[in-house]
LUMRO-21645 format. One record per residue (C-alpha): residue number from 1; residue in one letter; x, y, z. Coordinates in nm, 2 decimals. Last residue first. Example, Ala and Ser with C-alpha at 12.3 -4.5 7.8 and 13.67 -1.06 7.14 Angstrom:
REM LUMRO-21645
[2, 's', [1.37, -0.11, 0.71]]
[1, 'a', [1.23, -0.45, 0.78]]
REM end
This chain:
REM LUMRO-21645
[137, 'v', [4.49, -8.50, -5.04]]
[136, 'e', [4.66, -8.32, -5.28]]
[135, 'k', [4.92, -8.54, -5.34]]
[134, 'c', [4.68, -8.81, -5.39]]
[133, 'f', [4.50, -8.62, -5.65]]
[132, 'd', [4.86, -8.58, -5.84]]
[131, 'l', [4.86, -8.95, -5.85]]
[130, 'a', [4.53, -9.01, -5.97]]
[129, 'm', [4.60, -8.76, -6.25]]
[128, 't', [4.91, -8.92, -6.31]]
[127, 'v', [4.77, -9.24, -6.31]]
[126, 'a', [4.50, -9.17, -6.56]]
[125, 'a', [4.74, -9.00, -6.80]]
[124, 'r', [4.97, -9.35, -6.80]]
[123, 't', [4.65, -9.53, -6.87]]
[122, 'y', [4.56, -9.31, -7.14]]
[121, 'e', [4.91, -9.33, -7.29]]
[120, 'k', [4.90, -9.73, -7.28]]
[119, 'm', [4.56, -9.75, -7.43]]
[118, 't', [4.70, -9.56, -7.72]]
[117, 'l', [4.58, -9.23, -7.78]]
[116, 'd', [4.34, -9.03, -8.03]]
[115, 'k', [4.25, -8.73, -7.82]]
[114, 'v', [3.93, -8.67, -7.64]]
[113, 'g', [3.72, -8.41, -7.77]]
[112, 'a', [3.42, -8.58, -7.83]]
[111, 'v', [3.38, -8.94, -7.65]]
[110, 's', [3.23, -9.23, -7.84]]
[109, 'i', [3.05, -9.51, -7.70]]
[108, 'g', [2.86, -9.80, -7.87]]
[107, 'c', [3.11, -10.04, -7.73]]
[106, 'r', [3.39, -9.87, -7.86]]
[105, 'n', [3.56, -9.52, -7.80]]
[104, 'm', [3.71, -9.59, -7.45]]
[103, 'p', [3.78, -9.32, -7.25]]
[102, 'i', [3.96, -9.37, -6.93]]
[101, 'l', [3.76, -9.25, -6.65]]
[100, 'i', [3.91, -9.06, -6.33]]
[99, 'k', [3.67, -9.03, -6.07]]
[98, 'k', [3.69, -8.82, -5.71]]
[97, 'a', [3.49, -9.03, -5.45]]
[96, 'p', [3.14, -8.90, -5.36]]
[95, 's', [2.99, -9.22, -5.50]]
[94, 'e', [2.69, -9.15, -5.70]]
[93, 's', [2.80, -9.23, -6.07]]
[92, 'v', [2.99, -9.55, -5.92]]
[91, 'a', [2.71, -9.69, -5.74]]
[90, 'l', [2.46, -9.61, -6.04]]
[89, 'a', [2.73, -9.78, -6.30]]
[88, 'm', [2.74, -10.08, -6.06]]
[87, 'a', [2.36, -10.09, -6.05]]
[86, 'p', [2.32, -10.09, -6.42]]
[85, 't', [2.55, -10.37, -6.45]]
[84, 'i', [2.89, -10.35, -6.63]]
[83, 'e', [2.99, -10.67, -6.77]]
[82, 'g', [2.76, -10.58, -7.05]]
[81, 'm', [3.04, -10.65, -7.35]]
[80, 'l', [3.26, -10.37, -7.13]]
[79, 'a', [2.99, -10.09, -7.19]]
[78, 'n', [2.60, -10.12, -7.12]]
[77, 'a', [2.61, -9.93, -6.83]]
[76, 'a', [2.83, -9.64, -6.93]]
[75, 'i', [2.96, -9.53, -6.60]]
[74, 'i', [3.20, -9.81, -6.57]]
[73, 'g', [3.21, -9.82, -6.92]]
[72, 'm', [3.48, -9.51, -6.91]]
[71, 'p', [3.74, -9.72, -6.83]]
[70, 'g', [3.87, -9.72, -6.47]]
[69, 'i', [3.99, -9.53, -6.16]]
[68, 'i', [3.79, -9.46, -5.84]]
[67, 'l', [3.92, -9.19, -5.58]]
[66, 'd', [3.87, -9.16, -5.22]]
[65, 'v', [3.71, -9.50, -5.14]]
[64, 'q', [3.43, -9.62, -4.89]]
[63, 'r', [3.12, -9.59, -5.09]]
[62, 's', [3.23, -9.71, -5.40]]
[61, 'a', [3.37, -10.05, -5.24]]
[60, 'v', [3.02, -10.15, -5.14]]
[59, 'i', [2.87, -10.09, -5.51]]
[58, 'v', [3.18, -10.24, -5.67]]
[57, 'p', [3.19, -10.54, -5.43]]
[56, 'n', [2.80, -10.61, -5.47]]
[55, 'e', [2.85, -10.63, -5.85]]
[54, 'g', [3.10, -10.88, -5.93]]
[53, 't', [3.45, -10.96, -5.79]]
[52, 'a', [3.70, -10.87, -5.52]]
[51, 'g', [4.02, -10.76, -5.44]]
[50, 'q', [4.26, -10.61, -5.17]]
[49, 'q', [4.61, -10.50, -5.15]]
[48, 'a', [4.65, -10.48, -5.54]]
[47, 'g', [5.01, -10.60, -5.65]]
[46, 'a', [4.99, -10.64, -6.05]]
[45, 'k', [4.87, -11.01, -5.96]]
[44, 'm', [4.59, -10.89, -5.78]]
[43, 'm', [4.48, -10.65, -6.07]]
[42, 'a', [4.51, -10.96, -6.34]]
[41, 'a', [4.31, -11.18, -6.10]]
[40, 't', [4.00, -10.93, -6.04]]
[39, 'a', [4.02, -10.91, -6.43]]
[38, 'a', [4.02, -11.28, -6.46]]
[37, 's', [3.74, -11.36, -6.20]]
[36, 'n', [3.48, -11.13, -6.37]]
[35, 't', [3.35, -10.75, -6.30]]
[34, 'g', [3.69, -10.70, -6.16]]
[33, 'v', [3.73, -10.50, -5.84]]
[32, 'a', [4.06, -10.41, -5.74]]
[31, 'i', [4.14, -10.19, -5.39]]
[30, 'v', [4.45, -10.01, -5.39]]
[29, 'd', [4.55, -9.88, -5.06]]
[28, 'c', [4.82, -9.60, -4.95]]
[27, 'v', [4.93, -9.41, -5.26]]
[26, 'n', [5.19, -9.15, -5.25]]
[25, 'p', [5.50, -9.37, -5.24]]
[24, 's', [5.44, -9.47, -5.61]]
[23, 'a', [5.51, -9.79, -5.78]]
[22, 'i', [5.18, -9.94, -5.64]]
[21, 'l', [4.98, -9.70, -5.88]]
[20, 'q', [5.17, -9.78, -6.18]]
[19, 'e', [5.10, -10.18, -6.13]]
[18, 'v', [4.76, -10.09, -6.04]]
[17, 'i', [4.69, -9.89, -6.33]]
[16, 'n', [4.84, -10.14, -6.60]]
[15, 'h', [4.65, -10.45, -6.43]]
[14, 'g', [4.33, -10.23, -6.46]]
[13, 'i', [4.36, -10.19, -6.82]]
[12, 'h', [4.45, -10.56, -6.87]]
[11, 'g', [4.16, -10.69, -6.64]]
[10, 'g', [4.09, -10.98, -6.89]]
[9, 'q', [3.72, -10.86, -6.93]]
[8, 'g', [3.63, -10.59, -6.68]]
[7, 'd', [3.77, -10.34, -6.49]]
[6, 'i', [3.74, -10.15, -6.15]]
[5, 'v', [4.01, -9.97, -5.96]]
[4, 'l', [3.94, -9.83, -5.63]]
[3, 'i', [4.17, -9.62, -5.45]]
[2, 'k', [4.21, -9.54, -5.08]]
[1, 'm', [4.42, -9.25, -4.95]]
REM end
């Protein structure tokens, strides 16, 4: 099972996701792609097996993984302070991989129907969903 974790800014969300994923025996390979070097470094520090930075790694990795996890902004091209390019959003949305998106009510994005949880609670829920998917495959 290959899991792609995408994050931007300081990589805090991605760091938490990677840290929780690698603690599970069901996860084979965690690939971290940051929209900037700080985000990539944070996810690598958390234990990702592979890491890269920028648009092209998102495009390439999106074609090669079974699961993609990240903030909702990886689909909404103008989220994360503009760090996600339209090409990145397109690559993720067109990927055949299962996608687990963490809702973010900022950057002009509001998600109807989501609970008002802390980022830690959303991260934990996303990891739980990912681990459940790993067991199914």
